[in-house]
NUTI-260534 format. One line per field, with one value per residue (C-alpha): residue in three letters; x, z, y. Coordinates in nm, 2 decimals, decimal comma. Layout:
BEGIN
type = Ala/...
east = X/...
up = Z/...
north = Y/...
END
This chain:
BEGIN
type = Met/Ile/Arg/Phe/Pro/Ala/Glu/Trp/Glu/Pro/Gln/Ser/Ala/Val/Val/Ile/Ala/Trp/Pro/His/Ala/Ser/Gly/Asp/Phe/Thr/Asn/Leu/Ser/Ala/Val/Glu/Asp/Ser/Tyr/His/Phe/Ile/Ala/Thr/Thr/Ile/Thr/Arg/Phe/Gln/Pro/Leu/Ile/Ile/Leu/Cys/Lys/Asp/Gly/Glu/His/Gln/Gln/His/Ile/Gln/Ser/Leu/Leu/Pro/Ser/Asn/Ala/Asn/Leu/His/Phe/Val/Gln/Thr/Asn/Tyr/Asn/Asp/Ile/Trp/Val/Arg/Asp/Thr/Val/Phe/Leu/Ser/Val/Glu/Trp/Asp/His/Pro/Lys/Phe/Gly/Val/Gln/Leu/Leu/Asn/Phe/His/Phe/Asn/Gly/Trp/Gly/Asn/Lys/Tyr/Asn/His/Glu/Ala/Asp/Asn/Asn/Ile/Asn/Leu/Asn/Leu/Phe/Ala/Asn/Pro/Ile/Phe/Lys/Gly/His/Pro/Thr/Ala/Thr/Leu/Ser/Leu/Val/Phe/Glu/Gly/Gly/Ser/Ile/Glu/Ser/Asp/Gly/Gln/Gly/Thr/Leu/Met/Thr/Thr/Arg/Asn/Cys/Leu/Leu/Asn/Pro/Asn/Arg/Asn/Pro/Glu/Leu/Ser/Glu/Gln/Ala/Ile/Ala/Ser/Gln/Leu/Met/Asn/Tyr/Leu/Gly/Ala/Lys/Arg/Ile/Leu/Trp/Val/Asp/Gln/Asp/Asn/Leu/Ala/Gly/Asp/Asp/Thr/Asp/Ala/His/Ile/Asp/Thr/Leu/Ala/Arg/Phe/Cys/Asp/Ala/Asn/Thr/Ile/Ala/Tyr/Ser/Ala/Cys/Asp/Asn/Asn/Glu/Asp/Pro/His/Tyr/Gln/Ser/Leu/Lys/Asn/Met/Glu/Ala/Gln/Leu/Lys/Ala/Phe/Arg/Thr/Glu/Asp/Gly/Gln/Pro/Tyr/Arg/Leu/Val/Ala/Leu/Pro/Leu/Pro/Gln/Ala/Ile/Phe/Asp/Glu/His/Gly/Glu/Pro/Leu/Pro/Ala/Asn/Tyr/Ser/Asn/Phe/Leu/Ile/Ile/Asn/Gly/Ala/Val/Met/Val/Pro/Val/Tyr/Asp/Asp/Pro/Met/Asp/Ala/Val/Ala/Leu/Glu/Arg/Leu/Ala/Ser/Cys/Tyr/Pro/Asn/His/Glu/Ile/Ile/Ala/Thr/Pro/Cys/Arg/Pro/Leu/Val/His/Gln/Tyr/Gly/Ser/Leu/His/Cys/Ala/Ser/Met/Gln/Ile/Pro/Ala/Thr/Val/Lys/Leu/Asn/Phe
east = -17,91/-17,80/-17,96/-17,89/-17,97/-18,19/-18,04/-18,24/-18,07/-17,79/-17,47/-17,11/-17,00/-17,07/-16,81/-16,77/-16,49/-16,39/-16,38/-16,04/-15,91/-15,82/-16,18/-16,48/-16,63/-16,58/-16,75/-16,52/-16,53/-16,92/-16,90/-16,65/-16,89/-17,16/-16,91/-16,81/-17,19/-17,22/-16,91/-16,98/-17,33/-17,25/-16,99/-17,24/-17,42/-17,16/-16,80/-16,73/-16,46/-16,34/-16,16/-15,89/-15,63/-15,31/-15,14/-15,16/-15,53/-15,59/-15,42/-15,62/-15,95/-15,84/-15,77/-16,14/-16,29/-16,29/-16,11/-16,35/-16,30/-16,56/-16,34/-16,12/-15,93/-15,83/-15,60/-15,68/-15,71/-16,05/-16,20/-16,53/-16,68/-17,00/-16,92/-17,28/-17,19/-16,83/-16,78/-16,87/-17,21/-17,23/-17,44/-17,51/-17,46/-17,64/-17,32/-17,06/-16,78/-16,88/-17,11/-17,08/-16,93/-16,82/-16,91/-16,71/-16,91/-16,76/-16,80/-16,79/-16,85/-17,23/-17,21/-16,86/-16,96/-16,65/-16,32/-16,34/-16,03/-15,95/-16,31/-16,33/-16,01/-16,14/-16,26/-15,94/-15,76/-16,03/-16,02/-15,63/-15,68/-15,66/-16,00/-16,18/-15,97/-16,11/-16,42/-16,48/-16,48/-16,59/-16,50/-16,77/-16,80/-17,15/-17,16/-17,37/-17,40/-17,53/-17,75/-17,94/-18,09/-18,32/-18,36/-18,62/-18,39/-18,65/-18,57/-18,74/-18,54/-18,65/-18,48/-18,54/-18,51/-18,37/-18,05/-18,01/-18,11/-17,94/-17,70/-17,42/-17,40/-17,43/-17,53/-17,49/-17,73/-18,10/-18,35/-18,38/-18,00/-17,95/-18,23/-18,08/-17,75/-17,92/-18,08/-17,75/-17,55/-17,79/-18,04/-18,33/-18,66/-18,83/-18,77/-19,00/-18,91/-18,98/-19,01/-18,89/-18,67/-18,40/-18,46/-18,34/-17,96/-17,92/-17,65/-17,70/-17,97/-18,24/-18,09/-18,37/-18,23/-18,33/-18,68/-18,82/-18,69/-18,79/-18,85/-18,95/-19,08/-19,42/-19,35/-19,21/-19,12/-19,09/-19,02/-19,35/-19,48/-19,82/-19,72/-19,85/-19,62/-19,31/-19,13/-19,13/-19,50/-19,62/-19,33/-19,35/-19,73/-19,67/-19,41/-19,66/-19,91/-19,66/-19,59/-19,96/-19,97/-19,68/-19,76/-19,57/-19,46/-19,78/-20,00/-20,07/-20,04/-19,75/-19,78/-19,68/-19,52/-19,48/-19,18/-19,22/-18,94/-18,77/-18,79/-18,56/-18,19/-17,96/-17,59/-17,40/-17,50/-17,87/-17,88/-18,10/-17,96/-18,12/-18,22/-18,45/-18,54/-18,54/-18,17/-18,18/-17,95/-18,05/-17,79/-17,81/-18,08/-18,12/-18,23/-18,03/-18,24/-18,09/-18,22/-18,17/-18,28/-18,63/-18,98/-19,03/-18,75/-18,98/-19,25/-19,00/-18,86/-19,21/-19,32/-19,00/-19,04/-19,38/-19,19/-18,91/-19,09/-18,80/-18,52/-18,39/-18,47/-18,16/-18,18/-17,85/-17,75/-17,67/-17,74/-17,36/-17,35/-17,61/-17,37/-17,19/-17,53/-17,56/-17,68/-17,64/-17,73/-17,50/-17,20/-17,23/-17,23/-17,35/-17,17/-17,40/-17,33/-17,28/-16,97/-16,72/-16,46/-16,11/-16,09
up = -12,92/-13,27/-13,50/-13,86/-13,91/-14,19/-14,46/-14,36/-14,02/-13,96/-14,14/-14,07/-14,44/-14,77/-14,95/-15,34/-15,55/-15,84/-16,18/-16,33/-16,69/-16,61/-16,54/-16,75/-16,85/-17,22/-17,16/-16,87/-16,94/-16,91/-16,60/-16,44/-16,51/-16,32/-16,03/-16,03/-15,97/-15,72/-15,51/-15,52/-15,41/-15,12/-14,99/-14,96/-14,69/-14,52/-14,55/-14,86/-14,87/-15,23/-15,28/-15,54/-15,69/-15,61/-15,57/-15,93/-15,95/-15,64/-15,79/-16,11/-15,91/-15,70/-16,03/-16,12/-15,78/-15,60/-15,27/-14,99/-14,62/-14,65/-14,91/-14,80/-14,99/-14,93/-15,17/-15,23/-15,50/-15,64/-15,94/-15,97/-15,84/-15,69/-15,33/-15,22/-15,26/-15,14/-14,86/-14,50/-14,33/-14,00/-13,71/-13,36/-13,05/-12,73/-12,55/-12,39/-12,55/-12,91/-12,95/-13,33/-13,54/-13,90/-14,10/-14,38/-14,57/-14,84/-15,19/-15,49/-15,78/-15,79/-15,82/-15,98/-16,28/-16,26/-16,11/-15,76/-15,56/-15,50/-15,42/-15,16/-14,99/-14,98/-14,63/-14,49/-14,64/-14,50/-14,15/-14,15/-14,27/-13,98/-14,09/-13,98/-13,69/-13,35/-13,41/-13,38/-13,70/-13,81/-14,12/-14,22/-14,46/-14,58/-14,94/-14,92/-15,08/-14,93/-15,23/-15,17/-14,84/-14,71/-14,35/-14,18/-13,87/-13,65/-13,72/-14,04/-14,35/-14,71/-14,98/-15,28/-15,29/-15,64/-15,50/-15,15/-15,23/-15,56/-15,57/-15,70/-15,36/-15,06/-15,22/-14,89/-14,71/-14,69/-14,67/-14,30/-14,26/-14,44/-14,25/-13,93/-14,02/-14,11/-13,77/-13,60/-13,80/-13,87/-13,57/-13,80/-13,63/-13,95/-14,32/-14,60/-14,89/-15,24/-15,54/-15,82/-16,13/-16,20/-16,43/-16,79/-16,79/-16,42/-16,34/-15,95/-15,97/-15,85/-15,58/-15,39/-15,42/-15,80/-15,71/-15,38/-15,10/-14,75/-14,74/-14,37/-14,16/-14,31/-14,67/-14,97/-15,30/-15,58/-15,95/-16,13/-16,49/-16,63/-16,99/-17,08/-17,36/-17,16/-17,09/-16,72/-16,69/-16,56/-16,32/-16,17/-16,13/-15,94/-15,71/-15,66/-15,54/-15,29/-15,16/-15,11/-14,90/-14,68/-14,34/-14,10/-13,77/-13,61/-13,88/-14,11/-14,49/-14,61/-14,79/-15,14/-15,38/-15,75/-15,93/-16,32/-16,52/-16,76/-17,12/-17,21/-17,25/-17,46/-17,48/-17,81/-17,88/-17,84/-17,51/-17,24/-16,94/-16,59/-16,54/-16,26/-16,00/-15,70/-15,68/-15,50/-15,22/-14,90/-14,74/-14,45/-14,55/-14,91/-15,14/-15,46/-15,73/-16,04/-16,36/-16,72/-16,95/-16,96/-16,93/-16,63/-16,43/-16,33/-16,21/-16,00/-15,85/-15,75/-15,60/-15,39/-15,28/-15,13/-14,93/-14,80/-14,74/-14,52/-14,77/-15,08/-15,37/-15,62/-15,96/-16,03/-16,38/-16,40/-16,75/-16,81/-16,51/-16,63/-16,91/-16,65/-16,51/-16,20/-16,08/-15,79/-15,49/-15,63/-15,65/-15,29/-14,92/-14,63/-14,30/-14,00/-13,76/-13,47/-13,65/-13,55/-13,82/-13,78/-14,01
north = 7,29/7,39/7,66/7,73/8,10/8,24/8,45/8,75/8,78/9,02/8,94/9,01/8,96/8,81/8,59/8,57/8,41/8,64/8,48/8,41/8,38/8,01/7,93/7,83/8,17/8,25/8,59/8,69/9,06/9,06/8,84/9,08/9,36/9,17/9,11/9,47/9,56/9,28/9,38/9,76/9,70/9,47/9,71/9,98/9,77/9,55/9,38/9,18/8,90/8,83/8,51/8,54/8,31/8,49/8,83/8,92/8,83/9,04/9,33/9,29/9,30/9,60/9,78/9,73/9,83/10,16/10,15/10,06/9,99/9,70/9,52/9,23/8,97/8,62/8,43/8,07/7,82/7,73/7,54/7,74/8,05/7,91/7,96/7,89/7,53/7,53/7,78/7,66/7,69/7,87/7,74/7,86/7,64/7,69/7,59/7,81/7,60/7,66/7,97/7,94/7,66/7,66/7,35/7,22/6,96/6,75/6,88/6,65/6,87/6,84/6,46/6,43/6,63/6,87/6,89/6,98/6,91/7,28/7,37/7,09/7,23/7,60/7,58/7,44/7,74/7,98/7,83/7,90/8,26/8,52/8,66/8,34/8,22/8,20/7,98/7,60/7,42/7,08/6,89/6,64/6,35/6,43/6,53/6,85/7,19/7,51/7,59/7,27/7,38/7,66/7,75/7,96/8,01/7,83/7,47/7,42/7,33/7,31/7,09/6,87/6,48/6,51/6,67/6,53/6,18/6,15/5,85/6,07/6,25/6,00/5,67/5,48/5,69/5,66/5,95/5,89/5,88/6,19/6,36/6,25/6,41/6,74/6,74/6,66/6,92/7,19/7,16/7,09/7,00/6,93/6,91/7,01/6,77/6,91/6,65/6,86/6,82/7,07/7,37/7,31/7,37/7,34/7,09/7,09/6,82/7,08/7,30/7,45/7,80/7,79/7,68/7,80/8,03/8,13/8,51/8,48/8,19/8,22/8,32/8,11/8,27/8,03/7,98/7,96/7,92/7,98/7,92/7,58/7,57/7,61/7,27/7,37/7,42/7,08/7,02/7,38/7,34/7,01/7,19/7,48/7,23/7,08/7,42/7,49/7,17/7,26/7,40/7,63/7,49/7,61/7,45/7,74/7,75/7,95/8,27/8,20/8,44/8,33/8,45/8,40/8,26/8,49/8,41/8,12/8,21/7,98/7,92/7,93/7,56/7,64/7,46/7,63/7,81/7,80/8,17/8,23/8,49/8,26/8,30/8,62/8,72/8,89/9,12/9,38/9,62/9,50/9,22/9,18/9,03/8,87/9,02/8,91/9,20/9,05/9,19/8,96/9,13/9,41/9,16/8,97/9,29/9,40/9,07/9,05/9,41/9,30/9,05/9,29/9,63/9,75/9,65/9,81/9,60/9,61/9,48/9,29/9,20/8,82/8,73/8,66/8,44/8,19/8,09/7,89/7,75/7,96/8,31/8,55/8,33/8,04/8,29/8,42/8,31/8,52/8,49/8,55/8,83/8,59/8,48/8,77/8,81/8,96/9,25
END
């Protein structure tokens, strides 16, 4: 039996990849300010593993961050900083030979939109690093990204057809074949399929972590829109109706928590960027919520606080990050506590 843990379960660490001057951010200084906040916040609660390009890059990051016993570095090459989609997923096996297993899915740059050779090799480099050694690993041919899936830790997965069934990922596989692989690799007992387009500016083909998130096995927080002049209005109302029709494993409707969209943010060319509050990150004892200097920040923080009464709710500045089409959850990957790391 295989189990894919939920994000709110205890964690051994979080992984991020520090932005680099050779990357795509033109607002690197502002992005590093956000990363400084993210890194210092996470290390208050648990270990943080920062991927960096080389020794010089590591020294630069260390010059920005206060010394902390929870801070660890791994030098590796990478194309992008969106480790939610490139760093391995961790599953638990009810088998003495395995215990836990680290899954390296194939990454193709969100449907061959971007260079991705280094990103696709990240996990092989991590598996060879002393921090991660000692666990069984599997390298799989399925094209798959961590941001495209949500787990309640009890065998229910939530995802979007727009991403998982997109012909730019696994064109040879049917919905049934992809579902079968998710059951085999992630121990899924059932899949909640959401039919939903991507938010404007999102180039992941509608990752679920920009749209709807499990807060616990009975609660879903989701991107919502009540402004009928907003271009997202109708599609998000359609998604809301789907979420209302979903049932928990024991047949009950989910508690739904609407997260409003912030006001539209545009890039220097006037193109919309995919800012949203669904891209929050759960860590040990806290929930980090992306904020955008927007009046809706306070609403999202309050509503997520109602979902996590025993967690500290931390507003996390992410406006600079959306200029490369992602936010907080996209930029991070948690490692479950069952994965014992060698610090």
